[in-house]
N, CA, C and O atoms as a DFTB+ gen file, in Angstrom:
424 C
 N C O
     1  1       2.388     -32.305     -43.463
     2  2       1.642     -31.480     -44.387
     3  2       0.467     -32.304     -44.925
     4  3       0.629     -33.473     -45.276
     5  1      -0.701     -31.691     -44.985
     6  2      -1.891     -32.362     -45.506
     7  2      -1.811     -32.473     -47.025
     8  3      -1.336     -31.563     -47.704
     9  1      -2.281     -33.600     -47.542
    10  2      -2.316     -33.777     -48.989
    11  2      -3.719     -33.494     -49.491
    12  3      -4.689     -33.564     -48.735
    13  1      -3.817     -33.176     -50.762
    14  2      -5.111     -32.903     -51.385
    15  2      -5.546     -34.136     -52.160
    16  3      -4.737     -34.781     -52.826
    17  1      -6.826     -34.456     -52.068
    18  2      -7.381     -35.573     -52.810
    19  2      -8.530     -35.061     -53.667
    20  3      -9.502     -34.517     -53.143
    21  1      -8.423     -35.233     -54.983
    22  2      -9.463     -34.768     -55.900
    23  2     -10.542     -35.828     -56.034
    24  3     -10.268     -37.026     -55.973
    25  1     -11.786     -35.362     -56.219
    26  2     -12.903     -36.284     -56.453
    27  2     -13.944     -35.592     -57.320
    28  3     -14.033     -34.365     -57.347
    29  1     -14.729     -36.399     -58.027
    30  2     -15.807     -35.894     -58.862
    31  2     -16.986     -35.561     -57.964
    32  3     -17.286     -36.309     -57.034
    33  1     -17.659     -34.442     -58.231
    34  2     -18.723     -33.954     -57.361
    35  2     -19.829     -33.344     -58.211
    36  3     -19.552     -32.593     -59.147
    37  1     -21.078     -33.661     -57.892
    38  2     -22.226     -33.057     -58.577
    39  2     -23.214     -32.536     -57.540
    40  3     -23.271     -33.031     -56.415
    41  1     -23.982     -31.538     -57.932
    42  2     -25.006     -30.998     -57.039
    43  2     -26.025     -30.224     -57.869
    44  3     -25.743     -29.812     -58.994
    45  1     -27.203     -30.034     -57.303
    46  2     -28.251     -29.199     -57.887
    47  2     -28.620     -28.164     -56.835
    48  3     -28.886     -28.501     -55.681
    49  1     -28.633     -26.907     -57.244
    50  2     -28.979     -25.830     -56.326
    51  2     -30.307     -25.239     -56.773
    52  3     -30.459     -24.824     -57.922
    53  1     -31.270     -25.204     -55.853
    54  2     -32.572     -24.599     -56.122
    55  2     -32.555     -23.173     -55.602
    56  3     -32.191     -22.928     -54.452
    57  1     -32.948     -22.243     -56.444
    58  2     -33.047     -20.843     -56.041
    59  2     -34.516     -20.556     -55.745
    60  3     -35.339     -20.442     -56.653
    61  1     -34.826     -20.442     -54.455
    62  2     -36.206     -20.195     -54.039
    63  2     -36.706     -18.831     -54.482
    64  3     -37.843     -18.702     -54.936
    65  1     -35.858     -17.806     -54.352
    66  2     -36.253     -16.436     -54.621
    67  2     -35.246     -15.762     -55.543
    68  3     -34.061     -15.683     -55.218
    69  1     -35.703     -15.284     -56.672
    70  2     -34.846     -14.569     -57.626
    71  2     -34.153     -13.411     -56.912
    72  3     -34.740     -12.744     -56.059
    73  1     -32.897     -13.189     -57.278
    74  2     -32.139     -12.096     -56.680
    75  2     -31.394     -12.502     -55.432
    76  3     -30.743     -11.671     -54.799
    77  1     -31.479     -13.779     -55.064
    78  2     -30.761     -14.288     -53.897
    79  2     -29.681     -15.243     -54.393
    80  3     -29.829     -16.461     -54.295
    81  1     -28.599     -14.689     -54.924
    82  2     -27.511     -15.522     -55.438
    83  2     -26.919     -16.350     -54.308
    84  3     -26.817     -15.892     -53.169
    85  1     -26.532     -17.571     -54.641
    86  2     -25.968     -18.477     -53.641
    87  2     -24.602     -18.963     -54.081
    88  3     -24.380     -19.245     -55.259
    89  1     -23.680     -19.061     -53.119
    90  2     -22.386     -19.697     -53.376
    91  2     -22.632     -21.188     -53.558
    92  3     -23.532     -21.749     -52.932
    93  1     -21.839     -21.837     -54.410
    94  2     -22.058     -23.269     -54.663
    95  2     -21.440     -24.159     -53.598
    96  3     -21.648     -25.372     -53.615
    97  1     -20.690     -23.588     -52.679
    98  2     -20.071     -24.375     -51.615
    99  2     -19.334     -23.469     -50.646
   100  3     -19.528     -22.254     -50.641
   101  1     -18.482     -24.078     -49.825
   102  2     -17.737     -23.339     -48.807
   103  2     -16.285     -23.147     -49.240
   104  3     -15.844     -23.688     -50.253
   105  1     -15.563     -22.372     -48.457
   106  2     -14.156     -22.115     -48.762
   107  2     -13.289     -23.348     -48.584
   108  3     -12.157     -23.375     -49.066
   109  1     -13.797     -24.376     -47.898
   110  2     -13.029     -25.607     -47.692
   111  2     -13.044     -26.513     -48.921
   112  3     -12.222     -27.423     -49.036
   113  1     -13.978     -26.263     -49.838
   114  2     -14.100     -27.049     -51.063
   115  2     -13.473     -26.247     -52.203
   116  3     -13.888     -25.120     -52.471
   117  1     -12.483     -26.822     -52.867
   118  2     -11.778     -26.116     -53.943
   119  2     -12.098     -26.753     -55.288
   120  3     -12.040     -27.974     -55.429
   121  1     -12.431     -25.934     -56.266
   122  2     -12.847     -26.378     -57.590
   123  2     -11.640     -26.399     -58.526
   124  3     -10.962     -25.386     -58.699
   125  1     -11.374     -27.570     -59.134
   126  2     -10.331     -27.661     -60.163
   127  2     -10.927     -27.348     -61.533
   128  3     -10.335     -26.605     -62.316
   129  1     -12.103     -27.917     -61.821
   130  2     -12.860     -27.580     -63.026
   131  2     -14.335     -27.762     -62.712
   132  3     -14.704     -28.504     -61.801
   133  1     -15.185     -27.062     -63.491
   134  2     -16.626     -27.111     -63.238
   135  2     -17.383     -26.861     -64.542
   136  3     -16.908     -26.154     -65.430
   137  1     -18.575     -27.462     -64.632
   138  2     -19.480     -27.221     -65.758
   139  2     -20.893     -27.129     -65.197
   140  3     -21.292     -27.951     -64.372
   141  1     -21.653     -26.127     -65.645
   142  2     -23.010     -25.875     -65.170
   143  2     -24.044     -26.331     -66.198
   144  3     -23.739     -26.503     -67.378
   145  1     -25.281     -26.523     -65.714
   146  2     -26.410     -26.841     -66.601
   147  2     -27.680     -26.233     -66.028
   148  3     -27.977     -26.373     -64.841
   149  1     -28.422     -25.556     -66.895
   150  2     -29.769     -25.138     -66.532
   151  2     -30.670     -26.359     -66.717
   152  3     -30.684     -26.946     -67.799
   153  1     -31.410     -26.748     -65.702
   154  2     -32.219     -27.973     -65.811
   155  2     -33.349     -27.794     -66.827
   156  3     -33.919     -26.709     -66.939
   157  1     -33.674     -28.869     -67.573
   158  2     -34.674     -28.780     -68.650
   159  2     -36.053     -28.305     -68.189
   160  3     -36.772     -27.693     -68.978
   161  1     -36.440     -28.562     -66.958
   162  2     -37.756     -28.162     -66.458
   163  2     -37.838     -26.718     -65.987
   164  3     -38.900     -26.275     -65.550
   165  1     -36.742     -25.978     -66.065
   166  2     -36.750     -24.578     -65.628
   167  2     -37.670     -23.728     -66.498
   168  3     -37.924     -24.048     -67.659
   169  1     -38.159     -22.648     -65.916
   170  2     -39.031     -21.708     -66.648
   171  2     -38.232     -20.676     -67.443
   172  3     -38.770     -20.053     -68.358
   173  1     -36.957     -20.490     -67.105
   174  2     -36.152     -19.475     -67.779
   175  2     -34.670     -19.688     -67.557
   176  3     -34.232     -20.775     -67.181
   177  1     -33.903     -18.632     -67.795
   178  2     -32.448     -18.704     -67.699
   179  2     -31.971     -18.869     -66.255
   180  3     -32.655     -18.499     -65.301
   181  1     -30.763     -19.443     -66.134
   182  2     -30.016     -19.459     -64.887
   183  2     -28.696     -18.752     -65.161
   184  3     -28.287     -18.618     -66.315
   185  1     -28.026     -18.298     -64.097
   186  2     -26.798     -17.526     -64.249
   187  2     -25.729     -18.045     -63.303
   188  3     -26.029     -18.478     -62.190
   189  1     -24.478     -18.001     -63.751
   190  2     -23.353     -18.354     -62.894
   191  2     -22.254     -17.322     -63.076
   192  3     -22.124     -16.714     -64.138
   193  1     -21.470     -17.135     -62.032
   194  2     -20.385     -16.165     -62.092
   195  2     -19.710     -16.027     -60.747
   196  3     -19.947     -16.824     -59.839
   197  1     -18.867     -15.012     -60.619
   198  2     -18.133     -14.847     -59.360
   199  2     -18.372     -13.503     -58.703
   200  3     -17.569     -13.086     -57.869
   201  1     -19.433     -12.820     -59.042
   202  2     -19.743     -11.540     -58.412
   203  2     -20.555     -11.822     -57.153
   204  3     -21.758     -12.075     -57.223
   205  1     -19.898     -11.778     -56.017
   206  2     -20.477     -12.197     -54.732
   207  2     -21.863     -11.596     -54.485
   208  3     -22.025     -10.379     -54.398
   209  1     -22.841     -12.469     -54.376
   210  2     -24.188     -12.066     -54.023
   211  2     -24.936     -11.281     -55.078
   212  3     -26.044     -10.813     -54.815
   213  1     -24.362     -11.117     -56.281
   214  2     -25.006     -10.275     -57.282
   215  2     -24.918     -10.881     -58.683
   216  3     -24.779     -10.146     -59.660
   217  1     -24.994     -12.179     -58.795
   218  2     -24.989     -12.813     -60.110
   219  2     -26.411     -12.757     -60.656
   220  3     -27.347     -13.250     -60.028
   221  1     -26.563     -12.151     -61.834
   222  2     -27.874     -11.988     -62.460
   223  2     -27.675     -11.851     -63.959
   224  3     -26.572     -12.066     -64.461
   225  1     -28.721     -11.499     -64.672
   226  2     -28.646     -11.398     -66.132
   227  2     -27.597     -10.384     -66.591
   228  3     -27.045     -10.527     -67.682
   229  1     -27.319      -9.383     -65.793
   230  2     -26.350      -8.357     -66.183
   231  2     -24.931      -8.638     -65.695
   232  3     -23.990      -7.996     -66.161
   233  1     -24.756      -9.578     -64.772
   234  2     -23.437      -9.819     -64.181
   235  2     -22.975     -11.266     -64.276
   236  3     -21.829     -11.568     -63.946
   237  1     -23.846     -12.165     -64.721
   238  2     -23.494     -13.586     -64.787
   239  2     -23.559     -14.118     -66.208
   240  3     -23.996     -13.428     -67.129
   241  1     -23.122     -15.346     -66.366
   242  2     -23.193     -16.029     -67.648
   243  2     -24.528     -16.779     -67.705
   244  3     -24.815     -17.576     -66.811
   245  1     -25.352     -16.543     -68.737
   246  2     -26.677     -17.154     -68.794
   247  2     -26.665     -18.543     -69.429
   248  3     -25.851     -18.840     -70.304
   249  1     -27.585     -19.382     -68.966
   250  2     -27.842     -20.685     -69.577
   251  2     -29.347     -20.863     -69.709
   252  3     -30.093     -20.593     -68.767
   253  1     -29.789     -21.313     -70.866
   254  2     -31.200     -21.633     -71.078
   255  2     -31.515     -22.987     -70.458
   256  3     -30.595     -23.744     -70.146
   257  1     -32.798     -23.314     -70.271
   258  2     -33.155     -24.642     -69.769
   259  2     -32.547     -25.731     -70.661
   260  3     -32.696     -25.698     -71.882
   261  1     -31.866     -26.689     -70.040
   262  2     -31.247     -27.800     -70.754
   263  2     -29.868     -27.500     -71.313
   264  3     -29.197     -28.411     -71.797
   265  1     -29.429     -26.262     -71.263
   266  2     -28.143     -25.869     -71.844
   267  2     -26.991     -26.089     -70.849
   268  3     -27.130     -25.861     -69.648
   269  1     -25.847     -26.541     -71.395
   270  2     -24.620     -26.722     -70.603
   271  2     -23.664     -25.560     -70.842
   272  3     -23.627     -24.991     -71.933
   273  1     -22.898     -25.217     -69.822
   274  2     -21.816     -24.247     -69.993
   275  2     -20.596     -24.977     -70.534
   276  3     -20.551     -26.207     -70.556
   277  1     -19.616     -24.207     -70.968
   278  2     -18.311     -24.780     -71.267
   279  2     -17.670     -25.153     -69.937
   280  3     -18.059     -24.638     -68.889
   281  1     -16.699     -26.038     -69.978
   282  2     -15.963     -26.390     -68.770
   283  2     -15.069     -25.215     -68.386
   284  3     -14.323     -24.694     -69.216
   285  1     -15.150     -24.810     -67.140
   286  2     -14.274     -23.775     -66.599
   287  2     -13.150     -24.501     -65.870
   288  3     -13.386     -25.144     -64.847
   289  1     -11.943     -24.405     -66.384
   290  2     -10.814     -25.180     -65.882
   291  2      -9.831     -24.266     -65.160
   292  3      -9.269     -23.354     -65.768
   293  1      -9.622     -24.501     -63.881
   294  2      -8.733     -23.687     -63.067
   295  2      -7.393     -24.389     -62.794
   296  3      -6.552     -23.848     -62.076
   297  1      -7.192     -25.580     -63.358
   298  2      -5.947     -26.314     -63.135
   299  2      -4.790     -25.622     -63.828
   300  3      -4.990     -25.021     -64.883
   301  1      -3.609     -25.683     -63.285
   302  2      -3.163     -26.602     -62.241
   303  2      -3.563     -26.174     -60.838
   304  3      -3.267     -26.894     -59.884
   305  1      -4.212     -25.050     -60.673
   306  2      -4.664     -24.612     -59.354
   307  2      -6.114     -24.960     -59.118
   308  3      -6.644     -25.898     -59.714
   309  1      -6.752     -24.203     -58.247
   310  2      -8.177     -24.367     -57.945
   311  2      -8.659     -23.067     -57.297
   312  3      -7.854     -22.233     -56.883
   313  1      -9.993     -22.906     -57.213
   314  2     -10.551     -21.750     -56.510
   315  2     -11.572     -22.245     -55.491
   316  3     -12.197     -23.285     -55.702
   317  1     -11.751     -21.518     -54.387
   318  2     -12.728     -21.917     -53.388
   319  2     -14.149     -21.844     -53.949
   320  3     -14.480     -20.935     -54.710
   321  1     -14.972     -22.800     -53.568
   322  2     -16.352     -22.859     -54.059
   323  2     -17.180     -21.657     -53.611
   324  3     -18.188     -21.335     -54.241
   325  1     -16.771     -20.994     -52.540
   326  2     -17.539     -19.831     -52.096
   327  2     -17.236     -18.575     -52.916
   328  3     -17.702     -17.486     -52.581
   329  1     -16.452     -18.728     -53.995
   330  2     -16.204     -17.624     -54.921
   331  2     -17.028     -17.755     -56.200
   332  3     -16.932     -16.908     -57.088
   333  1     -17.842     -18.818     -56.298
   334  2     -18.684     -19.059     -57.470
   335  2     -20.142     -18.975     -57.025
   336  3     -20.549     -19.657     -56.085
   337  1     -20.927     -18.135     -57.705
   338  2     -22.313     -17.901     -57.317
   339  2     -23.263     -18.237     -58.461
   340  3     -22.896     -18.173     -59.635
   341  1     -24.489     -18.597     -58.095
   342  2     -25.531     -18.907     -59.067
   343  2     -26.828     -18.189     -58.682
   344  3     -27.074     -17.904     -57.510
   345  1     -27.643     -17.907     -59.687
   346  2     -28.972     -17.324     -59.479
   347  2     -29.827     -17.717     -60.682
   348  3     -29.315     -18.279     -61.650
   349  1     -31.111     -17.428     -60.626
   350  2     -32.031     -17.785     -61.702
   351  2     -32.912     -16.583     -62.052
   352  3     -33.010     -15.623     -61.288
   353  1     -33.546     -16.657     -63.216
   354  2     -34.470     -15.604     -63.641
   355  2     -35.859     -15.810     -63.050
   356  3     -36.663     -14.878     -63.019
   357  1     -36.151     -17.027     -62.579
   358  2     -37.478     -17.349     -62.046
   359  2     -37.346     -18.054     -60.708
   360  3     -36.449     -18.874     -60.512
   361  1     -38.259     -17.726     -59.780
   362  2     -38.284     -18.421     -58.497
   363  2     -38.408     -19.931     -58.718
   364  3     -39.099     -20.381     -59.632
   365  1     -37.738     -20.692     -57.880
   366  2     -37.822     -22.153     -57.838
   367  2     -37.214     -22.867     -59.039
   368  3     -37.520     -24.038     -59.264
   369  1     -36.368     -22.205     -59.815
   370  2     -35.622     -22.898     -60.867
   371  2     -34.317     -23.434     -60.281
   372  3     -33.889     -23.026     -59.202
   373  1     -33.695     -24.354     -61.017
   374  2     -32.514     -25.054     -60.529
   375  2     -31.336     -24.898     -61.483
   376  3     -31.509     -24.771     -62.695
   377  1     -30.142     -24.912     -60.911
   378  2     -28.924     -24.980     -61.704
   379  2     -28.089     -26.139     -61.152
   380  3     -27.848     -26.241     -59.949
   381  1     -27.664     -26.997     -62.058
   382  2     -26.861     -28.155     -61.675
   383  2     -25.411     -27.905     -62.066
   384  3     -25.123     -27.091     -62.944
   385  1     -24.509     -28.611     -61.408
   386  2     -23.111     -28.534     -61.821
   387  2     -22.414     -29.859     -61.552
   388  3     -22.808     -30.639     -60.685
   389  1     -21.373     -30.078     -62.326
   390  2     -20.459     -31.193     -62.104
   391  2     -19.075     -30.603     -62.033
   392  3     -18.751     -29.666     -62.763
   393  1     -18.246     -31.156     -61.145
   394  2     -16.936     -30.556     -60.914
   395  2     -15.943     -31.600     -60.421
   396  3     -16.316     -32.664     -59.926
   397  1     -14.685     -31.264     -60.571
   398  2     -13.618     -31.988     -59.894
   399  2     -13.202     -31.088     -58.748
   400  3     -12.819     -29.937     -58.956
   401  1     -13.279     -31.615     -57.543
   402  2     -13.003     -30.798     -56.361
   403  2     -11.900     -31.440     -55.525
   404  3     -11.601     -32.626     -55.658
   405  1     -11.313     -30.627     -54.669
   406  2     -10.331     -31.139     -53.730
   407  2     -10.616     -30.537     -52.359
   408  3     -11.127     -29.424     -52.233
   409  1     -10.273     -31.297     -51.361
   410  2     -10.431     -30.861     -49.978
   411  2      -9.183     -31.348     -49.238
   412  3      -8.711     -32.458     -49.482
   413  1      -8.662     -30.538     -48.356
   414  2      -7.476     -30.955     -47.616
   415  2      -7.799     -32.203     -46.795
   416  3      -8.806     -32.241     -46.088
   417  1      -6.957     -33.207     -46.890
   418  2      -7.144     -34.443     -46.118
   419  2      -6.812     -34.152     -44.655
   420  3      -6.007     -33.278     -44.333
   421  1      -7.457     -34.909     -43.800
   422  2      -7.085     -34.744     -42.395
   423  2      -8.177     -34.558     -41.474
   424  3      -7.953     -34.412     -40.272
């Protein structure tokens, strides 16, 4: 049986075109906990949530430039990264995240 190994992981996702929500990862990457940040240089809000392909001001959680989200903790379990989506209010803005992730060893 494969064992799971947790590790700290960070990334920045750039949204080229508003309305094109992106998953933060693949189904092979499982999130134990995560925290988002709208980068200080952004022109407007960023959004995070789990509504596949449709995270926006009406369906996601908003963050202003420089603002952090609360930690979303899924322990003792985890959820696949392809169930978490991000989008922005302005083209070319960024959303960063830090997380504890696990991937099956092997």
